[in-house]
C-alpha positions as CSV (number, residue, x, y, z in Angstrom):
1,M,95.1,107.1,113.4
2,V,96.8,104.3,111.6
3,Y,96.0,102.8,108.2
4,Y,98.2,99.9,107.1
5,D,97.9,97.5,104.2
6,H,99.5,94.2,104.9
7,P,101.4,92.6,102.0
8,G,99.4,89.4,102.6
9,G,96.2,91.1,101.7
10,G,94.9,92.1,105.2
11,G,94.8,95.5,106.6
12,V,94.6,97.5,109.8
13,F,92.6,100.7,110.5
14,W,93.2,101.8,114.1
15,V,92.0,104.9,115.9
16,G,93.5,105.6,119.4
17,S,90.7,107.7,120.8
18,V,87.8,106.9,123.1
19,T,85.7,109.7,121.6
20,F,86.2,108.7,117.9
21,G,82.8,106.9,117.7
22,G,80.9,109.9,119.0
23,S,82.7,112.2,116.6
24,L,81.4,110.3,113.6
25,V,77.9,111.7,114.3
26,V,79.0,115.3,114.2
27,D,81.9,115.4,111.7
28,D,80.9,114.8,108.1
29,K,84.5,114.6,106.9
30,L,85.5,112.0,109.5
31,S,82.4,110.0,108.6
32,Q,83.2,110.1,104.9
33,M,86.8,109.0,105.6
34,V,85.6,105.9,107.6
35,K,83.1,105.1,104.8
36,N,86.0,105.2,102.3
37,V,88.1,102.9,104.4
38,M,85.3,100.5,104.9
39,N,84.4,100.5,101.2
40,R,88.0,99.8,100.3
41,Y,88.2,96.8,102.5
42,T,84.8,95.6,101.4
43,L,85.6,96.0,97.7
44,E,88.9,94.3,98.0
45,S,87.5,91.3,99.9
46,K,84.7,90.9,97.3
47,S,87.1,91.0,94.3
48,D,89.2,88.4,96.0
49,L,86.3,85.9,95.9
50,L,85.8,86.2,92.2
């Protein structure tokens, strides 16, 4: 799993696993982590528009 914030404002969240998507349904901690990552990207992109 890789999480990288680019200095130019972009970012990368990468998971090198075929079974990652299926794991989201059964692993609450993993699901919360993905929600946190998505919220961070969403909040940052909205604040950039203001």
